[in-house]
SETIRO-945533 format. One record per residue: residue number from 1; x negated, y, z of N, C-alpha, C, O in turn. Coordinates in pm, 1 decimal. Layout:
<rs>
+-----+----------+----------+----------+----------+----------+----------+----------+----------+----------+----------+----------+----------+
: num :     n.c1 :     n.c2 :     n.c3 :    ca.c1 :    ca.c2 :    ca.c3 :     c.c1 :     c.c2 :     c.c3 :     o.c1 :     o.c2 :     o.c3 :
+-----+----------+----------+----------+----------+----------+----------+----------+----------+----------+----------+----------+----------+
: NUM :        X :        Y :        Z :        X :        Y :        Z :        X :        Y :        Z :        X :        Y :        Z :
...
+-----+----------+----------+----------+----------+----------+----------+----------+----------+----------+----------+----------+----------+
</rs>
This chain:
<rs>
+-----+----------+----------+----------+----------+----------+----------+----------+----------+----------+----------+----------+----------+
: num :     n.c1 :     n.c2 :     n.c3 :    ca.c1 :    ca.c2 :    ca.c3 :     c.c1 :     c.c2 :     c.c3 :     o.c1 :     o.c2 :     o.c3 :
+-----+----------+----------+----------+----------+----------+----------+----------+----------+----------+----------+----------+----------+
:   1 : -11364.0 :  10851.4 :   8569.6 : -11405.7 :  10745.5 :   8580.4 : -11356.5 :  10592.1 :   8705.7 : -11342.8 :  10612.2 :   8826.4 :
:   2 : -11339.1 :  10460.9 :   8645.3 : -11281.0 :  10412.3 :   8796.3 : -11430.7 :  10420.6 :   8915.4 : -11542.1 :  10461.6 :   8882.9 :
:   3 : -11404.4 :  10387.2 :   9005.5 : -11465.2 :  10335.7 :   9107.5 : -11430.4 :  10154.1 :   9160.0 : -11327.8 :  10109.4 :   9211.2 :
:   4 : -11600.1 :  10058.8 :   9111.2 : -11547.2 :   9942.6 :   9223.2 : -11534.1 :   9913.1 :   9295.0 : -11536.4 :   9796.6 :   9334.7 :
:   5 : -11511.4 :  10017.4 :   9352.0 : -11465.7 :   9995.0 :   9521.3 : -11281.7 :   9987.2 :   9485.6 : -11194.7 :   9912.5 :   9530.2 :
:   6 : -11278.2 :  10064.9 :   9417.7 : -11128.7 :  10109.7 :   9377.1 : -11067.7 :   9964.8 :   9334.2 : -10966.8 :   9915.6 :   9384.8 :
:   7 : -11155.4 :   9898.9 :   9221.2 : -11124.7 :   9867.7 :   9161.5 : -11075.3 :   9629.3 :   9213.9 : -11006.9 :   9542.0 :   9160.4 :
:   8 : -11175.4 :   9638.9 :   9353.4 : -11188.7 :   9528.1 :   9438.7 : -11068.1 :   9574.5 :   9485.8 : -10970.9 :   9500.2 :   9472.0 :
:   9 : -11055.5 :   9668.1 :   9532.0 : -10891.3 :   9691.3 :   9661.5 : -10752.5 :   9679.3 :   9544.2 : -10641.7 :   9669.3 :   9596.8 :
:  10 : -10756.6 :   9679.9 :   9440.6 : -10615.2 :   9663.5 :   9375.6 : -10686.7 :   9490.5 :   9371.2 : -10690.5 :   9444.1 :   9485.1 :
:  11 : -10717.9 :   9434.4 :   9308.9 : -10738.2 :   9301.7 :   9305.0 : -10720.5 :   9213.4 :   9419.1 : -10665.8 :   9103.3 :   9412.9 :
:  12 : -10770.4 :   9267.6 :   9525.8 : -10738.6 :   9229.9 :   9686.4 : -10592.1 :   9197.9 :   9694.1 : -10531.4 :   9092.8 :   9715.1 :
:  13 : -10549.8 :   9336.9 :   9667.6 : -10337.8 :   9314.0 :   9622.1 : -10267.6 :   9236.9 :   9558.8 : -10148.6 :   9205.8 :   9553.2 :
:  14 : -10385.8 :   9203.7 :   9499.0 : -10309.8 :   9033.4 :   9417.1 : -10365.7 :   8924.5 :   9385.2 : -10455.8 :   8912.5 :   9302.2 :
:  15 : -10317.7 :   8842.3 :   9446.6 : -10396.8 :   8707.1 :   9490.1 : -10447.2 :   8658.4 :   9359.7 : -10441.0 :   8716.5 :   9251.4 :
:  16 : -10501.8 :   8534.0 :   9389.0 : -10592.7 :   8478.7 :   9245.5 : -10530.7 :   8349.0 :   9318.3 : -10513.3 :   8361.9 :   9439.5 :
:  17 : -10493.3 :   8219.1 :   9257.0 : -10466.9 :   8127.5 :   9154.6 : -10508.4 :   8081.4 :   9132.6 : -10579.5 :   8140.6 :   9051.4 :
:  18 : -10559.7 :   7909.5 :   9141.6 : -10638.9 :   7825.9 :   9020.5 : -10527.3 :   7690.4 :   9025.3 : -10484.1 :   7644.5 :   9131.1 :
:  19 : -10490.7 :   7637.1 :   8886.4 : -10407.1 :   7538.0 :   8889.4 : -10488.9 :   7470.4 :   8866.5 : -10565.2 :   7485.8 :   8771.2 :
:  20 : -10493.6 :   7378.7 :   8948.0 : -10636.0 :   7235.6 :   9012.0 : -10587.0 :   7147.7 :   8881.4 : -10636.5 :   7035.1 :   8876.1 :
:  21 : -10473.3 :   7193.0 :   8748.1 : -10448.9 :   7034.2 :   8689.3 : -10502.2 :   7106.5 :   8579.8 : -10539.7 :   7027.9 :   8492.8 :
:  22 : -10522.2 :   7236.6 :   8546.7 : -10577.8 :   7250.5 :   8417.0 : -10711.3 :   7341.5 :   8387.1 : -10765.7 :   7368.1 :   8279.9 :
:  23 : -10758.9 :   7396.6 :   8584.3 : -10852.0 :   7470.1 :   8592.6 : -10798.2 :   7637.5 :   8534.4 : -10895.9 :   7705.0 :   8501.9 :
:  24 : -10695.7 :   7693.0 :   8521.6 : -10657.0 :   7778.8 :   8455.2 : -10659.5 :   7898.6 :   8599.1 : -10609.2 :   7857.8 :   8703.8 :
:  25 : -10703.8 :   8005.5 :   8596.7 : -10690.6 :   8106.1 :   8656.5 : -10595.2 :   8213.2 :   8665.3 : -10578.2 :   8282.6 :   8565.0 :
:  26 : -10541.1 :   8233.2 :   8752.9 : -10433.8 :   8310.9 :   8750.8 : -10424.5 :   8425.4 :   8835.0 : -10448.7 :   8407.4 :   8954.3 :
:  27 : -10391.1 :   8551.5 :   8792.2 : -10398.7 :   8683.2 :   8868.6 : -10196.3 :   8709.6 :   8887.0 : -10127.3 :   8726.5 :   8786.5 :
:  28 : -10141.3 :   8707.5 :   9016.0 : -10009.4 :   8720.4 :   9054.9 : -10003.1 :   8891.9 :   9004.2 : -10099.2 :   8961.2 :   9037.6 :
:  29 :  -9925.8 :   8936.4 :   8949.5 :  -9898.9 :   9068.3 :   8885.7 :  -9778.3 :   9128.6 :   8929.4 :  -9795.7 :   9250.4 :   8926.5 :
:  30 :  -9647.3 :   9096.5 :   8974.2 :  -9558.2 :   9105.5 :   9054.4 :  -9486.7 :   8975.3 :   9095.5 :  -9493.6 :   8871.6 :   9029.6 :
:  31 :  -9407.7 :   8991.7 :   9226.4 :  -9354.4 :   8950.0 :   9296.6 :  -9240.3 :   8978.4 :   9350.5 :  -9237.8 :   9039.2 :   9457.5 :
:  32 :  -9136.2 :   8943.5 :   9292.9 :  -8961.7 :   8992.5 :   9328.5 :  -8896.2 :   8827.5 :   9356.0 :  -8891.1 :   8724.6 :   9288.6 :
:  33 :  -8862.6 :   8858.4 :   9459.2 :  -8755.0 :   8812.5 :   9545.2 :  -8851.5 :   8617.4 :   9559.8 :  -8954.8 :   8577.9 :   9613.8 :
:  34 :  -8778.4 :   8573.9 :   9505.4 :  -8865.7 :   8432.7 :   9486.8 :  -8896.8 :   8350.3 :   9362.3 :  -8901.9 :   8227.6 :   9353.3 :
:  35 :  -8925.9 :   8486.2 :   9223.7 :  -9033.1 :   8491.4 :   9178.3 :  -9185.2 :   8507.7 :   9130.0 :  -9255.8 :   8542.4 :   9224.8 :
:  36 :  -9242.8 :   8495.6 :   9032.7 :  -9357.8 :   8552.1 :   9072.5 :  -9426.5 :   8498.9 :   8909.6 :  -9440.7 :   8385.2 :   8864.8 :
:  37 :  -9459.5 :   8635.4 :   8848.5 :  -9497.8 :   8661.1 :   8727.7 :  -9675.6 :   8650.6 :   8720.1 :  -9738.7 :   8727.3 :   8792.8 :
:  38 :  -9754.1 :   8549.4 :   8626.3 :  -9857.7 :   8524.1 :   8705.6 :  -9931.9 :   8612.9 :   8554.3 :  -9863.1 :   8662.1 :   8464.8 :
:  39 : -10083.4 :   8614.5 :   8559.1 : -10110.7 :   8662.8 :   8428.8 : -10294.4 :   8604.3 :   8427.4 : -10388.1 :   8626.8 :   8504.0 :
:  40 : -10282.3 :   8529.6 :   8311.4 : -10471.6 :   8489.9 :   8249.7 : -10549.9 :   8551.3 :   8242.3 : -10527.8 :   8672.4 :   8246.8 :
:  41 : -10678.2 :   8505.2 :   8227.8 : -10788.1 :   8613.3 :   8177.8 : -10764.3 :   8712.7 :   8063.3 : -10785.1 :   8834.0 :   8060.9 :
:  42 : -10697.1 :   8600.1 :   7933.6 : -10651.8 :   8584.1 :   7824.1 : -10545.8 :   8719.7 :   7761.9 : -10540.9 :   8757.7 :   7644.9 :
:  43 : -10473.0 :   8770.6 :   7870.7 : -10367.7 :   8801.5 :   7913.4 : -10222.3 :   8693.8 :   7867.0 : -10122.7 :   8745.8 :   7816.8 :
:  44 : -10228.1 :   8580.3 :   7886.0 : -10089.1 :   8521.0 :   7881.4 : -10011.0 :   8523.1 :   8020.5 : -10067.9 :   8519.8 :   8129.6 :
:  45 :  -9882.9 :   8528.6 :   8003.3 :  -9821.3 :   8524.0 :   8112.6 :  -9740.2 :   8411.1 :   8135.9 :  -9716.7 :   8330.5 :   8045.9 :
:  46 :  -9670.1 :   8392.7 :   8315.6 :  -9587.0 :   8268.5 :   8301.5 :  -9552.0 :   8322.8 :   8427.0 :  -9625.3 :   8402.2 :   8486.0 :
:  47 :  -9387.8 :   8263.5 :   8492.9 :  -9304.2 :   8303.5 :   8529.9 :  -9325.3 :   8145.1 :   8636.7 :  -9289.2 :   8036.8 :   8590.7 :
:  48 :  -9392.1 :   8157.2 :   8789.8 :  -9334.6 :   8070.8 :   8800.0 :  -9257.7 :   8128.7 :   8943.4 :  -9274.1 :   8247.0 :   8973.0 :
:  49 :  -9147.4 :   8012.5 :   9057.5 :  -9116.0 :   8035.5 :   9168.8 :  -9242.5 :   8062.8 :   9264.4 :  -9350.6 :   8066.5 :   9205.7 :
:  50 :  -9243.9 :   8081.9 :   9400.8 :  -9350.1 :   8152.9 :   9484.5 :  -9359.2 :   7970.4 :   9557.4 :  -9463.3 :   7904.8 :   9556.3 :
:  51 :  -9256.4 :   7931.5 :   9601.3 :  -9262.0 :   7769.5 :   9646.9 :  -9346.7 :   7722.4 :   9583.5 :  -9431.1 :   7670.5 :   9656.5 :
:  52 :  -9380.5 :   7708.7 :   9420.8 :  -9475.4 :   7639.4 :   9298.6 :  -9575.8 :   7647.4 :   9396.4 :  -9597.2 :   7562.2 :   9482.7 :
:  53 :  -9650.6 :   7777.3 :   9376.1 :  -9778.3 :   7802.7 :   9430.2 :  -9811.0 :   7771.0 :   9594.1 :  -9893.5 :   7814.7 :   9674.2 :
:  54 :  -9755.6 :   7720.6 :   9597.1 :  -9765.5 :   7664.6 :   9807.2 :  -9791.5 :   7531.9 :   9773.7 :  -9850.2 :   7485.9 :   9871.6 :
:  55 :  -9779.2 :   7439.8 :   9683.7 :  -9854.5 :   7335.0 :   9655.6 :  -9887.4 :   7319.0 :   9668.2 :  -9866.2 :   7217.1 :   9602.5 :
:  56 : -10017.7 :   7289.0 :   9735.2 : -10162.1 :   7236.4 :   9719.8 : -10234.8 :   7141.3 :   9669.3 : -10355.7 :   7133.4 :   9691.1 :
:  57 : -10154.2 :   7039.1 :   9579.3 : -10204.9 :   6982.3 :   9488.1 : -10212.7 :   7047.1 :   9359.6 : -10281.0 :   7010.0 :   9264.1 :
:  58 : -10152.0 :   7126.9 :   9364.5 : -10166.3 :   7178.2 :   9208.6 : -10194.6 :   7370.7 :   9186.4 : -10224.5 :   7440.3 :   9089.3 :
:  59 : -10173.7 :   7391.3 :   9292.9 : -10287.6 :   7527.5 :   9313.5 : -10339.1 :   7587.4 :   9443.3 : -10287.9 :   7606.8 :   9553.5 :
:  60 : -10481.8 :   7614.0 :   9380.4 : -10550.8 :   7673.8 :   9474.8 : -10561.1 :   7820.3 :   9504.1 : -10610.5 :   7893.7 :   9418.5 :
:  61 : -10517.8 :   7869.7 :   9619.7 : -10534.4 :   8004.9 :   9612.4 : -10713.0 :   8037.8 :   9617.9 : -10776.7 :   7969.3 :   9697.9 :
:  62 : -10775.8 :   8122.4 :   9548.8 : -10929.5 :   8115.6 :   9525.0 : -10948.4 :   8317.1 :   9602.1 : -11024.3 :   8341.4 :   9695.9 :
:  63 : -10866.9 :   8420.1 :   9536.8 : -10865.5 :   8519.2 :   9631.8 : -10754.8 :   8614.4 :   9684.1 : -10780.4 :   8696.4 :   9772.3 :
+-----+----------+----------+----------+----------+----------+----------+----------+----------+----------+----------+----------+----------+
</rs>
């Protein structure tokens, strides 16, 4: 059985961002060089450049 503390620690290792234009929340799954792979709550994935997530007009880090 998974301990809730372990789950919380795992989430902290993977930042969560909200796209301000769409309202969709994405979790960082993998970072490699300047590429970031994101996954939303339904499982859709997309790749972005790390510098895109630094744009505060479009992306908000929520965790």
